[in-house]
ZAKESE-652241 format. One record per residue: residue in three letters; residue number from 0; x, y, z of N, C-alpha, C, O in turn. Coordinates in Angstrom, 2 decimals, decimal comma. Each point is the difference from the previous one (the first is absolute). Layout:
! ZAKESE-652241
     r     k        nx        ny        nz       cax       cay       caz        cx        cy        cz        ox        oy        oz
   ala   NUM         X         Y         Z         X         Y         Z         X         Y         Z         X         Y         Z
...
***
This chain:
! ZAKESE-652241
     r     k        nx        ny        nz       cax       cay       caz        cx        cy        cz        ox        oy        oz
   unk     0    -69,38    -32,41     11,37     -0,65     -0,84      1,00      1,13     -0,32      0,91      1,16     -0,15     -0,40
   unk     1     -1,57      0,03      1,73      0,92     -0,32      1,11     -0,44     -1,20      0,70     -1,18     -0,11      0,33
   unk     2      2,07     -0,84     -0,07     -0,26     -1,23      0,74      0,94      0,04      1,16      1,18      0,32     -0,13
   unk     3     -1,78     -0,67      1,38      0,78     -0,03      1,25      0,07     -1,37      0,57     -0,98     -0,73     -0,01
   unk     4      2,11      0,37      0,52      0,20     -1,31      0,64      0,69      0,28      1,38      1,09      0,56      0,06
   unk     5     -1,78     -0,99      1,03      0,56      0,08      1,29      0,69     -1,22      0,42     -0,41     -1,10     -0,38
   unk     6      1,45      1,20      1,15      0,68     -1,14      0,52      0,65      0,37      1,40      0,03      1,17      0,39
   unk     7      0,44     -2,13      0,29      0,58      0,23      1,27     -0,70     -0,36      1,22      0,58      0,00      1,09
   unk     8     -1,89     -0,33     -1,21     -0,74     -0,31      1,14      0,42     -1,26      0,65      0,81     -0,74     -0,56
   unk     9     -1,32      0,43      1,74      0,37     -1,27      0,71     -0,57      0,02      1,34     -0,91      0,78      0,29
   unk    10      1,48     -1,71      0,64     -0,45     -0,04      1,32      1,28      0,27      0,89      1,08     -0,56     -0,18
   unk    11     -1,35      1,49      1,16      1,04      0,41      0,92     -0,55      0,08      1,40     -1,21      0,10      0,16
   unk    12      2,03     -0,13      0,82     -0,37      0,29      1,35     -0,07      1,45      0,29      0,68      0,80     -0,65
   unk    13     -1,51     -0,41      1,65     -0,09      1,37      0,43      1,41      0,53      0,27      0,86     -0,69      0,55
   unk    14     -0,67      1,93     -0,95      1,33      0,63      0,07      0,91     -0,26     -1,15      1,08      0,59     -0,04
   unk    15     -1,45     -1,42     -0,89      0,88     -0,27     -1,18     -0,26      0,99     -1,12     -0,76      0,96      0,14
   unk    16      1,43     -1,21     -1,23     -0,02      0,85     -1,17     -0,28     -0,69     -1,30      0,29     -1,19     -0,15
   unk    17     -0,86      1,91     -0,80     -0,17     -0,46     -1,34      0,13      1,13     -0,94     -0,28      1,14      0,38
   unk    18      0,71     -1,38     -1,62     -0,01      0,99     -1,02     -0,79     -0,42     -1,20      0,33     -1,00     -0,63
   unk    19     -1,32      1,72      0,30     -0,87     -0,31     -1,11      0,49      0,78     -1,20      0,51      1,11      0,11
   unk    20     -0,68     -1,74     -1,28      0,41      0,59     -1,29     -1,33      0,04     -0,90     -0,85     -0,89      0,06
   unk    21      0,78      1,95     -0,84     -1,04      0,13     -0,95      0,68      0,32     -1,28      0,41      1,14     -0,20
   unk    22     -0,26     -2,13     -0,75      0,66      0,15     -1,24     -1,02      0,30     -1,12     -1,01     -0,69     -0,15
   unk    23      1,33      1,73     -0,64     -1,03      0,30     -1,03      0,55      0,02     -1,37      1,16      0,34     -0,27
   unk    24     -2,09     -0,75     -0,61      0,36      0,06     -1,41     -0,60      1,19     -0,54     -0,97      0,47      0,58
   unk    25      1,43      0,09     -1,62     -0,54      1,34     -0,59      0,83      1,13      0,46      0,23      0,20      1,19
   unk    26      0,22      0,56     -2,21      0,92      1,06      0,23     -0,70      1,08      0,80      0,66      0,69      0,78
   unk    27     -1,94     -0,51     -0,94     -0,66      1,14      0,62     -0,03     -0,15      1,52     -0,19      1,01      0,68
   unk    28      0,38     -2,22     -0,09     -0,06     -0,14      1,37      0,91      0,90      0,72     -0,37      0,50      1,07
   unk    29      1,62     -0,24     -1,59      0,90      0,85      0,73     -0,49      1,40      0,19      0,54      0,76      0,81
   unk    30     -1,60     -0,40     -1,57     -0,57      1,44      0,11     -1,20      0,08      0,86     -0,60      1,06      0,15
   unk    31      0,21     -2,24      0,45     -1,29     -0,04      0,65      0,29     -0,08      1,56      0,97     -0,63      0,42
   unk    32     -1,83      1,30      0,41      0,08     -0,25      1,47     -0,52     -1,38      0,32     -0,88     -0,52     -0,69
   unk    33      1,41     -0,08      1,73     -0,29     -1,37      0,38     -0,28     -0,10      1,39      0,54      0,80      0,77
   unk    34     -1,36     -1,75     -0,31     -0,33     -0,20      1,42     -0,01     -1,44      0,31     -0,16     -0,83     -0,89
   unk    35      0,32      0,51      2,16     -0,27     -1,38      0,55     -1,30      0,03      0,72     -0,29      0,96      0,72
   unk    36     -0,47     -1,93     -0,87     -1,22     -0,18      0,82     -0,04     -1,40      0,67      0,76     -0,87     -0,43
   unk    37     -1,51      0,62      1,35     -0,11     -1,39      0,50     -1,39     -0,29      0,35     -0,80      0,91      0,23
   unk    38      0,47     -2,22     -0,19     -1,35     -0,41      0,27      0,04     -1,21      0,87      0,49     -1,04     -0,44
   unk    39     -0,99      1,12      1,66     -0,07     -1,14      0,91     -1,35     -0,68     -0,13     -0,96      0,64     -0,42
   unk    40      0,84     -1,92      0,77     -1,20     -0,77     -0,11     -1,23      0,80      0,62      0,06      0,48      1,13
   unk    41     -1,04     -0,39     -1,85     -1,33      0,69      0,60      0,14      1,46      0,06     -0,93      0,65      0,48
   unk    42      1,99     -0,04     -0,93      0,17      1,49      0,07      0,21      0,58     -1,44      0,39     -0,66     -0,96
   unk    43     -0,70      1,97      0,94      0,13      0,66     -1,24      1,58      0,30     -0,32      0,85      0,07      0,89
   unk    44     -0,62      0,08     -2,10      1,35      0,32     -0,47      0,35      1,35      0,57     -0,81      0,92     -0,13
   unk    45      2,03     -0,71      0,78      0,37      1,20      0,66      1,36      0,47     -0,52      0,85     -0,79     -0,41
   unk    46     -0,68      2,09      0,44      1,27      0,70     -0,52      1,15     -0,31      1,00     -0,23      0,00      1,21
   unk    47      1,38     -0,25     -1,67      1,17     -0,28      0,74      0,98      1,09     -0,15      0,37      0,63      0,99
   unk    48      0,10     -0,35     -2,26      1,09      0,91     -0,28     -0,17      0,43     -1,37     -0,61     -0,72     -0,79
   unk    49      1,12      1,88      0,42     -0,01      0,51     -1,34      1,27      0,78     -0,35      0,70      0,45      0,90
   unk    50     -0,38     -0,29     -2,16      1,20      0,63     -0,48     -0,30      0,78     -1,31     -0,82     -0,47     -0,79
   unk    51      1,43      1,57      0,53     -0,27      0,75     -1,21      0,88     -0,60     -1,12      0,76     -0,94      0,24
   unk    52     -0,86      1,48     -1,44      0,62     -0,60     -1,09      1,55      0,08      0,05      0,71     -0,87     -0,52
   unk    53     -0,23      2,00      1,19      1,41      0,15      0,08      0,66     -0,73      1,16      1,22     -0,15      0,08
   unk    54     -2,08     -0,28      0,81      0,58     -0,76      1,16      0,46      0,87      1,09      0,57     -0,51      0,96
   unk    55     -0,78      1,84     -1,01      0,47      0,95      1,04     -1,04      0,42      1,05      0,33      0,74      0,93
   unk    56     -1,55     -1,21     -1,07     -1,06      0,32      0,87     -0,80     -1,31      0,36     -0,41     -0,77     -0,87
   unk    57      0,24      0,58      2,16     -0,79     -1,25      0,51     -0,94      0,40      1,05      0,09      1,06      0,61
   unk    58     -1,04     -1,99     -0,41     -1,06      0,14      1,00     -0,25     -1,35      0,52      0,25     -1,00     -0,67
   unk    59     -0,77      0,95      1,96     -0,14     -1,29      0,65     -1,32      0,06      0,87     -0,38      1,03      0,56
   unk    60     -0,25     -2,17     -0,51     -1,08     -0,08      1,02      0,65      0,01      1,40      1,13     -0,43      0,23
   unk    61     -1,99      0,99      0,71      0,51      0,19      1,36      0,46     -1,31      0,60      0,97     -0,04      0,75
   unk    62     -1,65     -1,06     -1,08      0,28     -1,25      0,60      1,39     -0,55     -0,42      0,53     -0,86      0,70
   unk    63      0,04      1,30     -1,75      1,31     -0,53     -0,49      1,15      1,01      0,08      1,18     -0,33     -0,16
   unk    64     -1,58      1,54      0,41      1,01      1,02     -0,02      1,15     -0,22      1,01     -0,24     -0,24      1,18
   unk    65      1,47      0,33     -1,68      1,11     -0,34      0,89      0,45     -1,36     -0,12      1,11     -0,32      0,44
   unk    66     -1,92     -0,57     -1,03      0,36     -1,49     -0,13      0,22     -0,38     -1,44      0,85     -0,83     -0,32
   unk    67     -1,64      1,44     -0,58     -0,03     -0,32     -1,48      0,68      1,06     -0,74     -0,03      1,16      0,41
   unk    68      0,65     -1,49     -1,49      0,68      1,04     -0,94     -0,35     -0,48     -1,37      0,21     -1,14     -0,41
   unk    69     -0,78      2,15     -0,32     -0,28     -0,23     -1,42      1,17      0,73     -0,80      0,48      1,07      0,39
   unk    70     -0,08     -1,72     -1,49      0,99      0,59     -0,88     -0,17     -0,53     -1,44     -0,76     -0,94     -0,24
   unk    71      1,45      1,55     -0,68     -0,06     -0,40     -1,38      1,31      0,19     -0,62      0,74      0,92      0,34
   unk    72     -0,42     -1,84     -1,29      1,23      0,21     -0,81     -0,27      0,39     -1,39     -1,14      0,25     -0,39
   unk    73      2,28     -0,19     -0,43     -0,09      0,40     -1,38     -0,37     -1,15     -0,89     -0,12      0,20     -1,20
   unk    74     -0,07     -1,40      1,71     -0,18     -1,19     -0,73     -1,49     -0,50     -0,04     -0,28     -1,17     -0,26
   unk    75     -0,65      2,15      0,54     -1,39     -0,40      0,08     -0,38     -0,90      1,12     -0,83     -0,88     -0,17
   unk    76      1,42      1,07      1,34     -0,33     -0,74      1,20     -0,27      0,90      1,14      0,70      0,99      0,20
   unk    77     -1,80     -1,35      0,61     -0,31      0,79      1,22      0,11     -1,05      1,09     -0,44     -1,14     -0,15
   unk    78      1,07      1,56      1,28      0,21     -0,85      1,10     -0,82      0,47      1,30     -0,35      1,16      0,18
   unk    79      0,10     -2,13      0,65     -0,47      0,31      1,29      0,85     -0,79      1,03     -0,10     -1,23      0,09
   unk    80      0,92      1,96      0,66      0,78     -0,64      1,05     -0,80      0,09      1,24     -0,40      1,09      0,43
   unk    81      0,15     -2,30      0,18     -0,85     -0,03      1,22      0,85     -0,55      1,15      0,48     -1,13     -0,06
   unk    82     -0,31      1,93      1,09      0,73     -0,36      1,15     -0,96     -0,05      1,19     -1,11      0,52     -0,08
   unk    83      1,54     -1,14      1,19     -0,75     -0,12      1,25     -1,40     -0,48     -0,25     -0,95      0,56      0,55
   unk    84      0,80     -1,52     -1,33     -1,38     -0,51     -0,44     -0,71     -0,43      1,23      0,59     -0,46      0,98
   unk    85     -1,93      0,62     -1,06     -0,88     -0,40      1,04     -1,13     -0,87     -0,57     -0,29      0,08     -1,20
   unk    86     -0,36     -0,90      2,02     -1,01     -0,98     -0,51     -1,09      0,77     -0,74     -0,60     -0,56     -0,92
   unk    87      0,31      1,85      1,28     -1,03      0,72     -0,66      0,33      0,45     -1,44     -0,87      0,45     -0,75
   unk    88      2,22     -0,59      0,39      0,39      0,33     -1,33     -0,34     -1,21     -0,99      0,23      0,08     -1,21
   unk    89     -0,72     -1,07      1,75     -0,35     -1,23     -0,84     -1,08      0,41     -0,93     -1,05      0,50      0,41
   unk    90      1,33     -0,75     -1,77     -0,97      0,43     -1,06      0,58     -0,48     -1,31      1,13     -0,47     -0,06
   unk    91     -1,93      0,62     -0,99      0,51     -0,01     -1,26      0,33      1,45     -0,55     -0,85      0,88     -0,05
   unk    92      2,14     -0,70     -0,33      0,51      1,28     -0,44      0,02      0,15     -1,44      0,52     -0,85     -0,74
   unk    93     -1,09      1,93      0,31     -0,15      0,32     -1,42      0,72      1,34     -0,35     -0,03      0,94      0,79
   unk    94      0,67     -0,87     -1,94      0,46      1,25     -0,49     -0,93      0,49     -1,11     -0,57     -0,76     -0,78
   unk    95      0,45      2,10      0,78     -0,94      0,61     -0,92      0,59      1,29     -0,61      0,58      0,82      0,72
   unk    96     -0,74     -0,65     -2,03      0,45      1,20     -0,62     -1,13      0,87     -0,55     -1,00     -0,49     -0,52
   unk    97      1,19      1,76      0,63     -1,00      0,92     -0,52      0,52      0,59     -1,32      1,10      0,54     -0,10
   unk    98     -1,97     -0,67     -0,90      0,36      0,48     -1,30     -0,05      1,56     -0,12     -0,89      0,58     -0,63
   unk    99      1,89      0,04      1,27      0,08      1,46      0,04      1,44      0,36     -0,17      0,75      0,11      0,97
   unk   100     -0,37      0,07     -2,23      1,38      0,32     -0,36      0,55      1,17      0,77     -0,61      1,06      0,04
   unk   101      1,76     -1,26      0,55      0,68      0,97      0,94     -0,88      0,38      1,11      0,08      1,13      0,47
   unk   102     -0,90     -2,00     -0,01     -0,99      0,37      1,05      0,66      0,10      1,37      1,03     -0,61      0,29
   unk   103     -1,71      1,44      0,56      0,54      0,12      1,38     -0,20     -1,29      0,73     -0,49     -0,97     -0,56
   unk   104      0,87      0,96      1,81     -0,13     -1,16      0,84     -1,39     -0,60      0,01     -1,01      0,70      0,03
   unk   105      0,99     -2,04     -0,05     -1,24     -0,67      0,01      0,07     -1,29     -0,71      1,11     -0,35     -0,38
   unk   106     -2,12     -0,41      0,16     -1,44      0,25      0,45     -0,19     -0,29      1,50      0,70     -0,84      0,58
   unk   107     -1,62      1,50      0,02     -0,28     -0,25      1,46     -1,28     -0,79      0,18     -0,31     -0,48      1,10
   unk   108     -0,45      0,35     -2,19     -1,26     -0,75      0,05      0,00     -1,00     -1,05      0,53      0,27     -1,08
   unk   109     -1,10     -1,45      1,32      0,07     -1,02     -0,97     -0,79      0,28     -1,16      0,22     -0,64     -1,02
   unk   110     -1,20      1,63      1,07     -0,78      0,31     -1,20      0,87      0,93     -0,97     -0,42      0,26     -1,12
   unk   111      1,58      0,19      1,57      0,83      0,80     -0,89      1,00     -0,88     -0,77      0,73      0,47     -0,87
   unk   112     -0,74     -1,72      1,21      1,06     -0,89     -0,60     -0,60     -0,53     -1,45     -1,13     -0,46     -0,15
   unk   113      2,02      0,59     -0,79     -0,43     -0,48     -1,37      0,63     -1,40     -0,32     -0,51     -0,74     -0,85
   unk   114      1,58      0,43      1,51      0,74     -1,31     -0,24      0,28     -0,64      1,33      0,55      0,62      0,91
   unk   115     -0,94     -1,85     -0,79      0,20     -0,82      1,20      0,93     -1,24     -0,40      0,03     -0,52     -1,12
   unk   116      0,72      0,14      2,24      0,64     -1,27     -0,16     -0,86     -1,05      0,60     -1,10      0,29      0,47
   unk   117      1,59     -1,56     -0,46     -0,82     -1,13      0,48      0,11     -0,19      1,46     -0,77     -0,80      0,53
   unk   118      1,66      1,47      0,21      0,14     -0,07      1,35      0,97     -1,10      0,55      0,27     -1,02     -0,65
   unk   119      0,21      1,28      1,83      0,94     -0,92      0,61     -0,36     -0,06      1,46     -0,23      1,01      0,66
   unk   120      0,20     -2,28     -0,18     -0,48     -0,19      1,41      1,15      0,17      1,03      1,08     -0,57     -0,15
   unk   121     -1,35      1,35      1,17      0,92      0,26      1,10     -0,79     -0,56      1,24     -1,16      0,36      0,24
   unk   122      1,82     -1,23      0,50     -0,53     -0,60      1,28      1,02      0,19      1,12      1,14     -0,46     -0,07
   unk   123     -1,58      1,13      1,05      0,79      0,33      1,20     -0,51     -0,77      1,20     -1,15      0,20      0,39
   unk   124      1,92     -1,03      0,18     -0,45     -0,83      1,13      0,56      0,57      1,31      1,11      0,53      0,04
   unk   125     -1,93     -0,66      1,05      0,48      0,55      1,27      0,85     -0,93      0,75      0,47      0,34      1,09
***
């Protein structure tokens, strides 16, 4: 069983930076692909960034490419570095893992996620 806990959210002004962390329990997490999603009020949950199990392949939504960086370490933690934040980045951010040992990059769709964290709020003011 894998449990995920996000942290690092907060309130920043436009142009600022935040680093989100997704800490996992469960040894299998290190073998699963992981992604970040976000959900703004009144909108559906959307894909933000994904990384494969080894951490050497990544993918990004067009809206965040060049500003956000996803990474993972050997200690069961996945990060999302967010730079040049915009008000439209305001949302609850969730990390999700796909139960696919040694899986390729992903998940890119929320329906592919097997484990979710509780989310962390990011608010960007203009």
